[in-house]
Structure formats: C-alpha cells, structure tokens
KEZALO-524464 format. One record per atom (N, C-alpha, C): residue in one letter; x, y, z. Coordinates in steps of 0.02 Angstrom, whole numbers, plus 50000, padded with zeros to 5 digits. Layout:
! residues N
AXYZ...
This chain:
! residues 251
G501325012952957G501985014252963G502345018952898E503005020252911E503325024452861E503315021252797G503325013852791G503325011652729G502545010252692A502085013352732A501405012452699A501375016552643G501715021452632G501695026452576G501965022952516G501935026652455G502225024152390G502995026052387A503385025152333A504075025152321A504175031952338E503805037152308E503975044852310E504025046852396E503435044552425E503455046052503E504015043152534L504135037552526L504715034452547L505475037652539G505495039952473G506105043752452G506085049752486R505525053052507R505585060152546R505755058552616L505565052552645L505755050152716L506465049852709V506765046152665V507545044952659V507865051252661D507625056052622D507935063752621D507885066352682R507435065552722R507295069552783R507795066252840V507965059552839V508365056252882V509145058252858N509325059052801N509925061952773N510115068652809A509415072552800A509595079652830A509595080552904Q509145075552938Q509435075253010Q510045072753024I510415068352989I511075065852999I511535070652999E511415075752939E511895081652931E511795086952982A511225086952996A511055093853048A511345091353109E511375083853139E511665082253196E512515080453190G512715084253136G513445082653130G513845079053084G513405075553034G513615072552989G513805064953009P514205060852975P514535055252987P514925054453040Y515245060853065Y515745061853117Y515625063853172G514965066553173G514755069953231G515095077453256C515325080653195C515705086853208C516375085253225W516575079753236W517295078553249W517725078553197H518405078553199H518815076153148H518785069353129P518715068053071P518765060053052P519425055053089K519905058953103K520395054653125K520195054353196E519895059153244E519715058653302E519085053553311H518645053553264H518095049153262H518245042653253A518875040453210A519105034553202A519365030853269K519835035653300K520175033553370K519535032353422F518945036653408F518405034653466F518075028253450L518065027553375L517645019053362L518105013453391R518755015553379R519265009053398R519195009453478L519215013553521L519135013253589L518445010653597W517965013153573W517245009553591W517265002853572T517495000553519T517504993453493T517874989353560E518454991753592E518844988553634E518514988153696V518044992553713V517644992853784V517024988853766N516734989653708N515954985753685N516054979653660G516644977253634G516824971253603G516354971553525T516144977053509T515854978253434T515844985853428A515784988853367A515704994653347A514914996853358D514454992653359D513804994153375D513684997353439A512994999153450A512845002653509A512145001353517D511905001053587D511135001753602D510885006953589T510395006853537T509985013453517T509465013153553A509195008853583A508595009653630A508635011653690A509225011053724A509325013753794A510135015053804P510215020253859P510915022953863P511235016453892E512015017053870E512455012253883E512515013653964P512725007854005P512905007854061P513535012954081R513435014354142R513905020054164R514635016954175A514685011854187A515215008554190A515645007654129K515265005254073K515575004354008K515795011953973V515365016853999V515435023353974V516205027054014G516185024354084G516885025554116G517445023654088R517405016154071R517965013354045R518195016853974L517665018353931L517865022453859L518195029253881T517885032753930T518135039853942T518875040253967A518905034054001A519735033254028A520265032053988K519965027153934K520405025553876K520515032453822A519925035853819A520055041553790A520285046953811A520445047353880A520945052653910A521705051753886V521815045553872V522555044453851V522545045653764A522035042153732A522125042053657A521895048153634L521335051753663L521055058553642L521235064153696P521775065853693P522045071953747P521685077353737G521495078653674G521055085453670G520285086153680R520175079453700R519405079053715R519305077153796D518795080353825D518735077953905D518165073553908A518005071253961A517685065453985A516865067653957G516825072653969G516065075153956G515995074753874E516375077553831E516415077653759E516415070453726V516685065553771V516825058853737V516145055153758A515835057553816A515125055253831A514575056653788E514715063653779E514335067453720E514185063053656H514865063153646H514935059953577H514585053853559L514705049253622L514465042153633L513725043053606E513295048653651E512545048053642E512475050853574W512855055153543W512725055653469W512765050753431Y513275045853440Y513455039853395Y512895035753408R512495034153472R511975029653474R511435033053421G511335039953429G510665043353383G510935041953305Y511535042753299Y511845042253225Y511575035653203L511885029153244L511755022653229L510955020253217A510545024753254A509785024053245A509515027753189N509815033453166N509635036853108N509925031753049V510435028653053V510775025252994V510285018452985A510025015353046A509665009853033A508955011653005R508705016853040R508135020253003R508215021252929K508655024552910K508845025752842K508885018952794K509145013652835K509325007452794K508655003552789R508185004552834R507455001852826R507095004852777L507175011552772L506805015952722L507005014452654V507715014052644V507885014252583V507675005452555G507715000852603G507464994452584G506714994152563E506394998452608E505614999152585E505615002952511W505965006852508W505935012052451W506195006852384K506655002952401K506884998452330K506254993652317R505994990752375R505434986252354R504764990152330A504694995852351A504155000552324A504315001552255R504975003152241R505155006252168R505074998352125S505314993152155S505274986852112S504594984252101K504114986652151K503484984652135K503034989852077V503364995652085V503195001552036V503384998751967E504044997251970E504434993851898E504054989051881Y503934984851936Y503534978551908Y502854979851880D502504983451905D501814985951883D501924988851812K502384993651821K502594996151753K502624991451703A503094986851713A503384981751661A502744978751647I502334976151704I501684972251686I501194976651633S501224983551655S500774987951605S501054988051534E501754988951538E502014988151471E501964983351430V502014976451462V501884970751438V501094969251417E500654971351455E500004972151433E499894976851377A500174983351376A499964987251325A500424984751260L500964982051266L501224978351201L500754971751182A500464969051234A500094963651196A499464966851170L499104972551190L498604975651170L498744977251098Q499364980751097Q499624984151045Q499724978650980D500034973351009D500154967950961D499424965350934E499044964450989E498294962050965E498034967450921T498084973750934T497824978050886T498104978850823E498794977150820E499224977150753E498814971350722N498904965850756N498654959750721N497964960750691E497534963550728E497014964750705E496914969450639E497384974950653E497354978750596E497744975050526K498234970950548K498494967250493K497974962350450K497494959750505K497064955650473K496624959250428Q496444965150459Q495934969150417Q496244971850343M496884973150356M497214976250289M497294968650243L497394963550275L497554957050228L496874956650193K496274957550227K495674955550210K495484960250157Q495704966550167Q495474971550120Q495914971550054K496544968650072K496974967150016K496654962749963M496484957350006M496094951049963M495514953849922E495074956349951E494494960149922E494634963449876E495154967749878E495454972949815E495584967849762E496064962149779E496324959449722E495724954849692Q495294952849731Q494714949549696Q494264953949652E494304959749680E493814964449638E494214966849573Q494984965649577Q495264969149520Q495314962649472K495144956549490K495124950749453K494434950449423R493994950849460R493264952849436R493194956549385L493554962949396L493494968349344L493874966849273A494474962649283A494894959549230A494504955649198V494134951049217V493734946749187V493134948449150K492844953849176K492274957449146K492604961049085A493104964049092A493514968149036A493624962848984W493914957449006W494034952748947W493504950148915K492994948548951K492314946248921K492064951348875E492074958348895E491744963548855E492264963548796E492844964048795E493314964848736E493204958748698K493084952948724K492914947648675K492354948048643Q491794950248677Q491064951848644Q491164956448600R491594962348618R491644967148564R491964964948496K492534961048502K492814957348443K492384954048413L491924949648450L491434945648407L490924949148368D490724954848404D490224959648368D490494962548310L491204964948318L491584968248259L491584963348197Q491874956148221Q491834951748176Q491204949948134K490604949848159K489894948548147K489754955148106E489974960948114E489774966348080E490254966448014K490884965748020K491254964947962K491084959347915K490874954647942K490634948347906K489964950847866A489494953247910A488884955647873A488964961747823Q489474965747827Q489684970647781Q489964967247727L490414962847739L490704959247674L490194955647640D489734951847675D489154948147640D488714953147602Y488594958547624Y488104963947572Y488534967447522A489224966847540A489574970647488A489664964047424Q489714958447454Q489604953447401Q489074952147366K488444953147404K487714951747369K487754959047329E487854964647344E487844970047300E488324968447229K488844966447244K489294964747180K489014960247134E488744954947175E488294950147130E487774952147083I487444957147131I486774960147100I486994964447041Q487554968247050Q487854973346999Q488124969046947D488474964146960D488824959946900D488144957446859F487594955046886F487134951946853F486804957546816A486704963246845A486314968146808A486904970846750D487494970346758D487944971346697D487954967146644F487804961046676F487744954546625F487144955946580L486574958546613L486014958146581L486004963446528D486344969446545D486394975046502D486804973846439E487294970446459E487804968346406E487434963346358E486984959646383E486614955546340E486034958446291R485804963546332R485354967746286R485674971246239K486314974746262K486624977746196K486824973146148Q487054967046170Q487284962046118Q486674960846072K486054960346106K485404959246064K485414964146018E485294970846047E485174976446007E485634975745951N486264975545956N486844976145907N486624969345854E486544965345879E486324959145828E485764960045784E485184963045816E484604965645794E484784970445729R485104976145753R485264980645706R485744978445645E486104973245656E486524970345606E486054965545567Q485614963245592Q485174958745556Q484714963445508M484474968345533M484094973145507M484504975645439L485094978145454L485504980145406L485644974945344A485804970545372A485864964145323A485164962645278N484654962545320N484104961245287N483834967745229K483994973245250K483894978045199K484394978345137H485014975945154H485474975945097H485234969245053V484994964145092V484804958245042V484194960745002S483674964745034S483074966844987S483354971744933G483884974644949G484034979244900G484344975644835C484744970644862C485094966544806C484524962044768Q484024959144810Q483554955344765Q483054960244722R482994964944740R482584969944699R482944971544639G483664973244646G483974975044586G484084968444538L484164963444575L484174956944537L483564955644489L482944956644520L482304955744495L482244962044436E482484966844446E482364971744384E482914970344329V483434966444345V483964964644284V483594960144259R483184954744290R482904949244265R482324952844209A482034957344238A481404960144205A481734962544135A482224966544139A482454969044079A482764964644026L483074959344054L483314954344019L482754951243979A482184950344009A481594947143978A481254951143934A481344957443946A481034962243902A481374962343834L482044962443852L482524963743776L482414956443740A482304951543774A482164945643743A481574944943706A481014948443734A480424948443695A480404954843645G480854958943645G480904964243582G480644968943619Q480514970543687Q480164975543721Q480694980643745A480434986943750A480894990943793A480964988543859P481504989543893P481624986243959P481294992044012P480984989644065P480604993744106P481274999144137S480975005044153S481345008944193S481405006244272P482085007244286P482275005544356P481685009044410A481585004544448A481105007844502A481275013644531G480855018344530G481145025044549G481555029944509G481745025944443G482125030044391G481815034444358G482095038244312G481745043144267G482205044544206G482105048644157G482515050044115G482365046644049S482765046144000S482655044143924S482895037643935P482495031843890P482735025543881P483395025643829P483735020443841P484245020343799P484105019543727G484585023843681G484465023943608G484005028743602G483775033043640G483305038843631G483445044043575A482955048343567A483205053943526A483845056343531G484155057543464G484735060943469G485045063743412
C-alpha cells in the first residue's frame, strides 16, 4: 500500500496529493470563497451533513434539490456548474481523506524513525558511557600504577640516600680514626725524639761536668803535690804540661 514505504516516500505522496488538490482548483474548486461557503451551506441542508459519498455519485434527486436551492442562493451559477462543483467537491473530499491517511502514516513512520533514532542514540550513549567508563578505569588503573611506581622510586631513592649517608659517615669515621691514629703515632714519635734529645743533653751535661771535675781533681792533686814537696824541702813539681823557670830562679 501507500504506507509501505518509509517516512520520506510518504512525505512525497502527501506532496503529490497537495499538488493534485491545487491543480483541481484548490480548497474552493476555483470558486470564490463566499460562493463555496454558500454551496456548502446548501449542500448541508440537502444532505444533512457537509460530507459527501466519495465512492459513488450522489442520487439525482439529491442533486436536483441542491441545484434548485442554488438557483436562488447562487444566481450567478447555473445548474450544470453547481452539479459540476458537487463532483469536484466529492473528489476534493477523497483527496483530503487520502491526504489525512497519508499524513497519519507519515507521522507514525516519523515516530518510528525518531523512536529508532532515539533508541540508536540511547544505545550509542550507552556504548559511549561504557567506553568512557572503560577509559576511566584504564586511566585510573594507569594513575594508580604511576603513583605506585612513584612511591617505589621514592622509597628506593630514600634507601639509597640513607645508605649513602651511612657510607659517608663510615668513611668520615674511618678518616677520623686514621687521623687520630696518625696523630698518636706522631705524638709518640715526637715523645721519643724529645726523650732522645733530653737524654743527649743530659749525657752532654754529664760529660761536661765529668770533665770539669777531672780538671779540678787534677789541679787539686798538683797543689797537694806542691805542698808536699815544699814541706819536704824540695822544689815543687811543674804543673802538668807547664814550662818555664821555677819560682826564685836566676835573676
């Protein structure tokens, strides 16, 4: 049927019906709107309603009553024009009914299209949300992994810095211990050198003292010998290493 196509095809059919209505005289059948309004009033009086049978021609008796009334109400139109306008009116109502049916089908088709579109959009949004959620999960996972890696690197750096400080402390302590040991060795060497110098000085002083004592003792012995010689009436001996004339010599 005409509604078997999609919304676009139904839209084209509606346009065709509109074009046919316009081609056949528009909504007034090429009559003046006031004349057509009088025609509708007369037809309603004769038919009991403004509708008309679109499937079969109206009975002649009914058409005769219409033309009789029109002869008075529409003096500018003869019976043939009135009967012809009635036939146009039947076709016009058929086109209007067809247009109404097509528009209804078009609306339903559009509704289905819009519904399908809405469903597609919902599904697309759901897929997008799912994709975004998955992306968010991946981003969150990546962020957590990056944070864990940063923590691991921070702990590693802290441990390395701590070990570096410990190694530095050990190195400084070793240097201090070495310096202390060197100082102790140097101090001991200085002590020994000082002891040696002091001992040498003492030995030198002792030698000088011994030499002085020896000289004094020798001089004392010589004096004693001289005194003993004088006492014995002898010439006193010459001093050791001395020369020259004895006392009281020639003169």
